[in-house]
PABA-826610 format. One line per 5 residues: number of its first residue (from 1); their letters; for each residue x negated, y negated, z of N, C-alpha, C. Coordinates in steps of 0.001 Angstrom, whole numbers, m for minus. Layout:
PABA-826610
NUM = A = X Y Z X Y Z X Y Z | ...;
end
This chain:
PABA-826610
1 = MIKPE = m830 1202 0 0 0 0 m871 m1261 0 | m414 m2258 m728 m1151 m3517 m787 m746 m4392 397 | m1744 m4833 1170 m1458 m5675 2328 m1059 m7070 1870 | m121 m7690 2573 313 m9036 2175 m832 m10036 2291 | m839 m10992 1384 m1872 m12025 1399 m1695 m12923 2613;
6 = KRCRN = m2797 m13240 3297 m2743 m14068 4491 m3294 m15448 4184 | m2517 m16460 4506 m2934 m17843 4251 m2788 m18687 5513 | m3618 m19730 5590 m3559 m20660 6726 m2250 m21443 6664 | m1577 m21545 7792 m295 m22266 7820 m482 m23780 7858 | m1716 m24217 8017 m1969 m25656 8044 m2371 m26187 6674;
11 = CNQHL = m3330 m25521 5991 m3836 m26017 4710 m3600 m25046 3554 | m2988 m23893 3841 m2642 m22896 2822 m3877 m22242 2185 | m5009 m22298 2896 m6234 m21668 2401 m6135 m20152 2540 | m6633 m19418 1544 m6634 m17957 1604 m7563 m17486 2710 | m7101 m16503 3518 m7850 m16021 4668 m8132 m14535 4547;
16 = LMNQK = m9233 m14118 5166 m9491 m12703 5333 m8644 m12192 6490 | m8336 m10919 6496 m7396 m10380 7484 m7922 m10468 8913 | m9259 m10464 9073 m9817 m10469 10426 m10284 m11852 10883 | m9989 m12889 10098 m10401 m14236 10491 m9574 m14749 11663 | m10260 m15351 12648 m9567 m15939 13790 m9321 m17435 13580;
21 = FCHEC = m10164 m18054 12753 m10022 m19479 12470 m10151 m19700 10965 | m9413 m20685 10474 m9480 m21027 9055 m10828 m21667 8749 | m11504 m21183 7687 m12809 m21725 7349 m12696 m23065 6634 | m11480 m23499 6301 m11284 m24776 5620 m10951 m25902 6594 | m9988 m25660 7497 m9541 m26728 8420 m9828 m26429 9884;
26 = GQKTD = m10174 m25180 10214 m10529 m24842 11590 m9374 m24434 12483 | m8145 m24434 11973 m6998 m24054 12800 m7008 m22552 13075 | m6481 m22158 14235 m6361 m20742 14563 m5428 m20072 13565 | m5755 m18836 13213 m4963 m18127 12198 m3757 m17403 12792 | m3780 m17159 14104 m2671 m16418 14716 m1654 m17358 15350;
31 = THRID = m1225 m18383 14598 m210 m19307 15113 1148 m18616 15140 | 1871 m18844 16212 3189 m18231 16381 4227 m19332 16586 | 5452 m18938 16589 6526 m19875 16864 6394 m20394 18294 | 6609 m21699 18466 6481 m22305 19795 7629 m21832 20672 | 7280 m21251 21818 8271 m20772 22777 7737 m21034 24176;
36 = FHYFL = 8361 m20421 25192 7916 m20642 26566 6512 m20078 26797 | 6148 m19031 26092 4804 m18473 26212 3750 m19496 25787 | 4082 m20271 24763 3166 m21303 24281 2891 m22330 25381 | 3958 m22795 26054 3785 m23813 27093 3150 m23245 28359 | 3436 m21979 28658 2905 m21379 29881 1473 m20886 29724;
41 = HEVPH = 1043 m20657 28492 m297 m20098 28294 m1194 m20975 27437 | m766 m21300 26223 m1628 m21976 25270 m2018 m23379 25714 | m1022 m24181 26149 m1321 m25576 26515 m2263 m25655 27716 | m1969 m24963 28851 m2926 m25013 29963 m4291 m24438 29594 | m4293 m23395 28759 m5571 m22777 28371 m6433 m23752 27582;
46 = NIFHV = m5831 m24468 26645 m6592 m25394 25811 m7115 m26585 26595 | m6439 m26940 27684 m6869 m28095 28478 m7839 m27704 29583 | m7569 m26572 30264 m8310 m26261 31482 m9248 m25065 31392 | m9359 m24404 30234 m10177 m23194 30209 m11639 m23532 30478 | m12386 m22548 31030 m13710 m22814 31611 m14764 m23105 30561;
51 = DGGIL = m14558 m22699 29299 m15558 m22907 28266 m15309 m24189 27465 | m14362 m24979 27869 m14063 m26221 27178 m12919 m26920 27866 | m12539 m28096 27355 m11417 m28809 27937 m11859 m29852 28939 | m10873 m30485 29564 m11155 m31638 30403 m11885 m31265 31696 | m11500 m30142 32315 m12169 m29748 33557 m13622 m29363 33297;
56 = FTLKE = m13848 m28675 32193 m15228 m28313 31831 m16068 m29564 31592 | m15517 m30524 30865 m16248 m31755 30572 m16541 m32535 31852 | m15560 m32636 32759 m15786 m33346 34016 m16828 m32635 34871 | m16777 m31308 34899 m17791 m30551 35655 m19185 m30841 35113 | m19308 m30841 33790 m20596 m31113 33169 m21074 m32536 33438;
61 = LFTRP = m20134 m33484 33477 m20504 m34881 33705 m20982 m35143 35122 | m20650 m34247 36054 m21115 m34426 37426 m22280 m33509 37776 | m22507 m32456 37018 m23612 m31555 37312 m24829 m31816 36421 | m24590 m32161 35166 m25684 m32433 34227 m25233 m33488 33215 | m24940 m34695 33683 m24323 m35711 32809 m25177 m36111 31612;
66 = GHTIR = m26449 m36421 31849 m27299 m36879 30756 m27526 m35808 29711 | m27760 m34570 30162 m27968 m33466 29225 m26707 m33217 28401 | m25537 m33305 29063 m24264 m33084 28370 m24038 m34138 27286 | m24287 m35404 27625 m24087 m36492 26655 m25061 m36346 25490 | m26314 m35990 25789 m27301 m35819 24711 m26885 m34683 23773;
71 = EYLEG = m26414 m33568 24336 m25966 m32443 23512 m24787 m32849 22632 | m23883 m33655 23192 m22729 m34113 22415 m23189 m35001 21260 | m24120 m35910 21537 m24629 m36801 20489 m25364 m36016 19405 | m26012 m34923 19801 m26775 m34118 18845 m25890 m33175 18040 | m24591 m33053 18425 m23683 m32249 17610 m22973 m31118 18319;
76 = KRQPH = m23301 m30834 19597 m22626 m29771 20341 m21341 m30345 20949 | m20264 m30372 20171 m19060 m31104 20574 m17833 m30232 20793 | m17837 m29018 20307 m16661 m28166 20387 m16170 m27919 21813 | m17072 m27654 22789 m16569 m27344 24139 m16011 m28545 24895 | m16320 m29747 24433 m16035 m30930 25243 m14746 m31632 24839;
81 = FKPVM = m14128 m32220 25834 m12935 m33031 25623 m13353 m34310 24915 | m12490 m34797 24024 m12812 m36020 23287 m12954 m37181 24259 | m14029 m37986 24137 m14307 m39025 25140 m13216 m40084 25276 | m12591 m40503 24169 m11525 m41514 24263 m10332 m40948 25022 | m9947 m39707 24702 m8829 m39073 25407 m9162 m38846 26882;
86 = LVLIM = m10436 m38574 27164 m10862 m38394 28555 m10596 m39659 29359 | m10969 m40816 28797 m10763 m42090 29494 m9269 m42385 29649 | m8498 m42148 28596 m7059 m42428 28646 m6354 m41549 29672 | m6701 m40273 29717 m6046 m39359 30653 m6448 m39677 32089 | m7745 m39868 32344 m8179 m40164 33709 m7659 m41526 34157;
91 = GSVCA = m7593 m42490 33229 m7010 m43789 33572 m5535 m43677 33896 | m4820 m42831 33167 m3389 m42620 33434 m3180 m41957 34787 | m4055 m41005 35131 m3975 m40357 36445 m4179 m41396 37544 | m5168 m42267 37366 m5416 m43328 38357 m4209 m44252 38479 | m3608 m44619 37344 m2449 m45517 37355 m1263 m44878 38064;
96 = LIQYF = m1041 m43594 37839 75 m42896 38500 m142 m42837 40002 | m1366 m42521 40419 m1653 m42453 41864 m1474 m43820 42506 | m1967 m44871 41817 m1806 m46225 42342 m330 m46599 42459 | 463 m46184 41487 1889 m46510 41505 2578 m45852 42697 | 2300 m44581 42950 2967 m43864 44034 2447 m44267 45411;
101 = LKDKT = 1207 m44779 45468 649 m45214 46748 871 m46701 47016 | 1496 m47379 46059 1708 m48817 46188 2593 m49115 47398 | 2142 m50070 48210 2907 m50460 49399 4010 m51426 48975 | 5205 m50877 48778 6318 m51697 48300 6912 m52590 49385 | 6564 m52310 50653 7094 m53124 51757 6224 m54346 52028;
106 = KKKIA = 5038 m54360 51409 4112 m55470 51636 4632 m56744 50987 | 4700 m57801 51747 5212 m59067 51236 4128 m59796 50464 | 4504 m60344 49353 3574 m61117 48543 3501 m62556 49039 | 2308 m63088 49046 2117 m64487 49443 2599 m65389 48318 | 3403 m66343 48647 4014 m67196 47629 3034 m68280 47204;
111 = DSEIL = 1951 m67868 46518 970 m68843 46025 1594 m69772 45002 | 2541 m69240 44242 3160 m70052 43196 3936 m71220 43797 | 4533 m71031 44964 5274 m72118 45610 4320 m73222 46059 | 3144 m72805 46599 2155 m73790 47042 1638 m74582 45841 | 1302 m73841 44766 801 m74494 43560 1854 m75386 42930;
116 = KGDVE = 3101 m74910 42999 4194 m75698 42440 4306 m77046 43136 | 4148 m77078 44456 4219 m78330 45188 3094 m79269 44811 | 1874 m78719 44658 731 m79553 44251 934 m80132 42857 | 1491 m79303 41964 1707 m79745 40589 2752 m80840 40526 | 3825 m80685 41308 4900 m81675 41285 4409 m83026 41785;
121 = TSGLS = 3539 m83004 42800 3017 m84268 43323 2067 m84932 42332 | 1408 m84126 41487 479 m84698 40510 1170 m85207 39256 | 2429 m84860 39056 3167 m85319 37886 2982 m84473 36647 | 2229 m83382 36738 1979 m82526 35577 3199 m81716 35176 | 4162 m81585 36086 5365 m80797 35789 6201 m81433 34674;
126 = KYVDF = 5908 m82699 34327 6635 m83339 33226 6211 m82782 31868 | 5041 m82149 31828 4496 m81698 30552 4493 m80176 30385 | 4389 m79443 31485 4258 m77980 31412 5201 m77323 32399 | 5839 m76236 31982 6659 m75414 32871 5719 m74498 33661 | 5272 m75008 34828 4263 m74267 35570 4818 m72993 36205;
131 = EGLIA = 6091 m72942 36505 6677 m71701 37029 6570 m70597 35985 | 6923 m70924 34746 6806 m69946 33670 5357 m69595 33383 | 4452 m70587 33442 3041 m70358 33167 2422 m69445 34223 | 2768 m69671 35489 2244 m68828 36578 2775 m67404 36449 | 4058 m67274 36133 4645 m65947 35932 3974 m65232 34765;
136 = YFKHI = 3620 m65985 33727 2934 m65442 32546 1567 m64873 32935 | 795 m65638 33721 m515 m65166 34164 m381 m63957 35097 | 583 m64002 35996 777 m62876 36916 1148 m61605 36176 | 1971 m61747 35143 2389 m60588 34356 1184 m59944 33682 | 276 m60766 33139 m916 m60239 32468 m1820 m59522 33463;
141 = VEWLS = m2048 m60144 34633 m2914 m59542 35653 m2326 m58230 36151 | m1025 m58203 36418 m379 m56978 36891 m421 m55890 35826 | m232 m56278 34561 m257 m55278 33494 m1640 m54653 33371 | m2690 m55470 33438 m4052 m54948 33347 m4387 m54051 34531 | m3926 m54424 35730 m4193 m53595 36911 m3429 m52287 36874;
146 = NHFAF = m2262 m52283 36247 m1462 m51059 36143 m1855 m50195 34951 | m2665 m50738 34055 m3154 m49990 32899 m4682 m50003 32943 | m5187 m49302 33966 m6615 m49348 34263 m7452 m48812 33107 | m6967 m47765 32443 m7717 m47181 31338 m7873 m48194 30205 | m6817 m48953 29927 m6882 m49954 28874 m7870 m51054 29245;
151 = TVLLM = m7874 m51447 30526 m8819 m52460 30995 m10255 m51975 30839 | m10488 m50704 31195 m11823 m50117 31044 m12240 m50109 29575 | m11305 m49722 28701 m11609 m49682 27272 m11923 m51079 26726 | m11274 m52105 27279 m11552 m53476 26842 m12975 m53911 27207 | m13470 m53441 28362 m14785 m53858 28825 m15916 m52968 28308;
156 = LPIAA = m15576 m51765 27835 m16608 m50832 27389 m17489 m51371 26252 | m16912 m52025 25231 m17781 m52527 24152 m18857 m53489 24638 | m18531 m54292 25658 m19511 m55245 26191 m20606 m54512 26946 | m20215 m53555 27810 m21212 m52781 28553 m22108 m51999 27599 | m21504 m51390 26580 m22289 m50621 25606 m23257 m51530 24851;
161 = FGFFL = m22822 m52750 24541 m23692 m53675 23816 m24883 m54097 24677 | m24630 m54316 25977 m25722 m54665 26884 m26773 m53575 26962 | m26324 m52322 27025 m27275 m51208 27099 m27914 m50926 25738 | m27183 m51201 24672 m27768 m51067 23334 m28963 m52005 23178 | m28842 m53239 23688 m29957 m54185 23630 m31053 m53810 24626;
166 = GFRKY = m30638 m53380 25837 m31624 m53030 26856 m32448 m51807 26496 | m31850 m50871 25752 m32541 m49635 25352 m32746 m49611 23828 | m32970 m50764 23225 m33007 m50838 21762 m34142 m50015 21154 | m35181 m49695 21922 m36304 m48910 21404 m36049 m47397 21493 | m34877 m47015 22011 m34605 m45594 22251 m33852 m44926 21107;
171 = KLNYP = m33637 m45645 20000 m33110 m45089 18753 m31666 m44589 18836 | m30892 m45105 19776 m29452 m44835 19792 m28758 m46053 19182 | m27873 m45828 18209 m27164 m46956 17625 m25987 m47361 18506 | m25357 m48467 18146 m24280 m49007 18986 m23092 m48052 19113 | m22596 m47423 18024 m21490 m46455 18193 m21851 m45305 19129;
176 = EWLVV = m23115 m44872 19120 m23527 m43811 20038 m23482 m44294 21483 | m23849 m45556 21708 m23737 m46103 23057 m22277 m46211 23495 | m21380 m46467 22558 m19948 m46463 22899 m19518 m45092 23392 | m19978 m44039 22728 m19648 m42671 23154 m20242 m42396 24530 | m21497 m42816 24742 m22138 m42632 26049 m21290 m43250 27151;
181 = FLFLA = m20821 m44480 26914 m20074 m45173 27962 m18634 m44684 28085 | m18095 m44098 27057 m16790 m43460 27197 m16886 m42284 28163 | m17926 m41474 28023 m18122 m40358 28952 m18397 m40863 30371 | m19236 m41884 30485 m19543 m42429 31808 m18325 m43090 32436 | m17447 m43672 31608 m16203 m44251 32127 m15286 m43152 32652;
186 = GQSLT = m15214 m42021 31933 m14435 m40886 32428 m14967 m40388 33753 | m16282 m40369 33885 m16924 m39986 35140 m16539 m40950 36263 | m16618 m42264 35976 m16310 m43282 36988 m14837 m43272 37384 | m13950 m43067 36420 m12513 m43008 36731 m12184 m41826 37619 | m12904 m40724 37441 m12711 m39566 38318 m13102 m39914 39750;
191 = VYIFF = m14214 m40623 39909 m14649 m41064 41235 m13646 m42053 41822 | m13062 m42880 40953 m12123 m43918 41414 m10871 m43322 42049 | m10510 m42103 41663 m9347 m41443 42275 m9534 m41350 43793 | m10740 m40989 44228 m11036 m40926 45660 m10944 m42307 46298 | m11432 m43336 45583 m11430 m44686 46141 m10024 m45291 46189;
196 = IFLNR = m9111 m44818 45359 m7723 m45286 45448 m7157 m44951 46821 | m7369 m43713 47257 m6899 m43297 48581 m7672 m44023 49688 | m8987 m44187 49496 m9807 m44867 50504 m9378 m46324 50660 | m9140 m47006 49555 m8711 m48404 49610 m7325 m48550 50223 | m6476 m47568 49966 m5096 m47648 50450 m5012 m47444 51958;
201 = FAGNY = m5833 m46561 52502 m5685 m46184 53907 m6835 m46652 54806 | m7947 m47133 54235 m9093 m47480 55081 m9665 m48858 54801 | m9107 m49600 53864 m9632 m50928 53556 m10129 m51012 52129 | m10741 m52150 51806 m11198 m52390 50437 m12658 m51964 50288 | m12881 m50937 49475 m14227 m50429 49228 m14601 m50512 47748;
206 = NMLFF = m14017 m51466 47031 m14279 m51572 45602 m15739 m51907 45306 | m16379 m52705 46169 m17782 m53045 45950 m18654 m51794 46020 | m18352 m50926 47000 m19079 m49660 47101 m18855 m48807 45861 | m17641 m48843 45329 m17325 m48082 44120 m18180 m48555 42945 | m18308 m49872 42756 m19086 m50393 41634 m20570 m50055 41773;
211 = FLCWG = m21107 m50130 43002 m22500 m49761 43203 m22711 m48268 42918 | m21749 m47460 43358 m21841 m46027 43114 m21775 m45710 41626 | m20920 m46428 40898 m20799 m46216 39453 m22092 m46536 38735 | m22699 m47665 39075 m23960 m48012 38422 m25063 m47044 38817 | m24994 m46499 40028 m25941 m45457 40420 m25775 m44204 39567;
216 = LVTYS = m24516 m43828 39315 m24244 m42670 38458 m24687 m42924 37022 | m24487 m44157 36548 m24929 m44511 35197 m26447 m44366 35085 | m27172 m44901 36067 m28632 m44832 36035 m29117 m43388 36111 | m28491 m42597 36991 m28864 m41185 37116 m28607 m40435 35809 | m27477 m40718 35177 m27134 m40062 33913 m28131 m40430 32818;
221 = LTQLF = m28552 m41693 32805 m29483 m42132 31763 m30882 m41560 31966 | m31280 m41327 33221 m32588 m40689 33446 m32575 m39255 32925 | m31409 m38603 32928 m31294 m37276 32320 m31218 m37370 30801 | m30455 m38349 30310 m30294 m38504 28867 m31643 m38755 28193 | m32462 m39596 28819 m33785 m39911 28273 m34863 m39245 29139;
226 = NDRGK = m34742 m37937 29323 m35650 m37233 30218 m37062 m37101 29660 | m37257 m37472 28386 m38603 m37441 27815 m39374 m38722 28131 | m38699 m39694 28761 m39357 m40928 29184 m39536 m40889 30699 | m40376 m41738 31210 m40579 m41808 32647 m39354 m42344 33372 | m39030 m41789 34552 m37841 m42200 35298 m37901 m43669 35693;
231 = KYVIL = m39074 m44135 36125 m39195 m45532 36547 m38902 m46474 35384 | m39386 m46107 34210 m39160 m46941 33026 m37682 m46989 32672 | m37006 m45840 32756 m35571 m45781 32456 m34780 m46580 33481 | m35160 m46487 34760 m34458 m47229 35819 m34609 m48738 35605 | m35812 m49190 35258 m36024 m50614 34986 m35204 m51069 33789;
236 = RSVWS = m35170 m50250 32748 m34342 m50561 31590 m32870 m50626 31970 | m32447 m49739 32862 m31045 m49717 33300 m30681 m50989 34048 | m31576 m51432 34942 m31324 m52668 35697 m31216 m53856 34747 | m32124 m53930 33770 m32091 m55009 32784 m30812 m54944 31952 | m30397 m53751 31567 m29183 m53573 30771 m27936 m53928 31562;
241 = IFLSY = m27930 m53601 32864 m26796 m53972 33724 m26673 m55493 33791 | m27816 m56184 33928 m27796 m57649 33947 m27230 m58204 32642 | m27680 m57654 31507 m27170 m58098 30211 m25670 m57838 30082 | m25227 m56678 30578 m23798 m56332 30504 m22949 m57317 31297 | m23405 m57669 32509 m22652 m58621 33323 m22676 m60021 32702;
246 = LFSLF = m23809 m60384 32103 m23907 m61697 31466 m22941 m61797 30284 | m22941 m60792 29427 m22029 m60792 28287 m20573 m60683 28732 | m20345 m59919 29808 m18979 m59774 30330 m18447 m61103 30833 | m19332 m61916 31443 m18922 m63227 31941 m18437 m64102 30791 | m19210 m64160 29708 m18793 m64938 28536 m17513 m64357 27927;
251 = YVIIA = m17428 m63052 27901 m16267 m62347 27346 m15001 m62712 28118 | m15099 m62687 29449 m13946 m63000 30302 m13565 m64475 30166 | m14569 m65369 30125 m14285 m66801 29990 m13543 m67077 28682 | m14010 m66486 27588 m13347 m66675 26294 m11931 m66111 26326 | m11774 m64912 26933 m10444 m64292 27020 m9488 m65155 27832;
256 = VLIIA = m9976 m65712 28962 m9135 m66564 29811 m8733 m67832 29062 | m9669 m68418 28329 m9358 m69635 27560 m8305 m69356 26489 | m8427 m68212 25819 m7443 m67854 24792 m6072 m67618 25421 | m6050 m66872 26536 m4781 m66586 27214 m4152 m67879 27740 | m4998 m68760 28306 m4491 m70039 28831 m3933 m70907 27711;
261 = TIGIL = m4620 m70935 26580 m4140 m71725 25443 m2784 m71218 24964 | m2658 m69898 24854 m1381 m69312 24440 m290 m69637 25452 | m645 m69551 26756 329 m69855 27807 793 m71298 27767 | m128 m72227 27543 233 m73651 27479 1119 m73929 26264 | 793 m73284 25144 1619 m73454 23949 3016 m72876 24148;
266 = LYGYD = 3095 m71804 24925 4401 m71165 25156 5241 m71944 26154 | 4593 m72497 27190 5339 m73095 28295 5159 m74620 28393 | 4468 m75207 27421 4345 m76654 27413 5587 m77303 26815 | 5996 m78450 27358 7152 m79183 26851 6754 m79961 25592 | 7743 m80505 24943 7492 m81260 23710 6635 m82497 23968;
271 = TLIPV = 6650 m82980 25208 5872 m84183 25531 4379 m83888 25679 | 4000 m82586 25738 2598 m82244 25974 1718 m82569 24767 | 2199 m82272 23550 1397 m82472 22346 1033 m83947 22158 | 1984 m84892 22290 1613 m86315 22160 602 m86755 23183 | 691 m86221 24404 m262 m86607 25464 m1645 m86117 25110;
276 = ISKEL = m1761 m84842 24651 m3054 m84280 24277 m3643 m85042 23095 | m2796 m85359 22132 m3264 m86092 20938 m3783 m87474 21342 | m3110 m88086 22286 m3517 m89416 22734 m4863 m89367 23441 | m5063 m88299 24257 m6320 m88163 24983 m7475 m87887 24025 | m7196 m87120 22972 m8240 m86796 21989 m8566 m87998 21117;
end
C-alpha cells in the first residue's frame, strides 16, 4: 500500500514520514486539533520546560548571565525566551503584583489644591486650565508607573547607547547592546518582584534596588567579556553607567518639555497664544 503524502500544515512543504520538524519553516509536524490536552500540556511545556522557555532563561541569567548572553549573540538562541517578550512578561507580572498590593485606603495628598491656590493668586489661571493640566501630568505619571515594562523599554535605548559608547572597542554593535540590555532588564525586573513586597511592607528600598541592578549589570558584563581583565571591564562599566545617566537626563528633559508643550496646547485658553506672541 502507498502511504499518504505528508505535508507541513503551516507552509505545505513535503515532509518525510519520520520528520519531527518542518525543514522549511521549523513548525512541529505532529500538530493536532487544539483541545484541553493542548492547554494542559503543550502551553505550559513550551513556556516552562527545563531545556528552554522563560524559567530556563531566568535561571541562566542568574547563574551564568554573561555566558548566556554571549551564547545568544553568537547564535545559540533556540533554548532561550525572546528578550523583548521576557521584558514584557516580567514587567506585566510586576504591574499585577503592584496593583494587588496597592494600598487603596491610603489618602492622597491634595498637592493640586495647594498648587491651584498659588496659581490663582499669581493670575496665571486666566491663561491655562491648571486643574486639567495637573490631571494630565498625573495621568501620564500613573500610566508609566502602572506599565513598568513599557517604561523600562523606553529607557533601554539610552542605557544601551551609553554602554555602546563606553565599550566601543569591544566590537558589539548598537542592536547587540539592545539585546544585552533586554536580557539584563528581564533579570532586573525579576529582582524587582522581591522589592515590590519589601517596599510595600518594610519601607522604600528603591535606591538599594538600583544599586543592586547596576551590580548585576557589572557582574554580567565581566562574564560577557571574560577574555578581558575584570578591573578593566568594571572601569568601563562605571564610565558607561555615567554616560547612561547623562544621556537619560537629557532624554527626560526633552520628554518633559514635549509633554508640557502638548499639555499647554491642550489646556491653554485662547488668551494664551496672544500673550506668548507678545512676549516673543
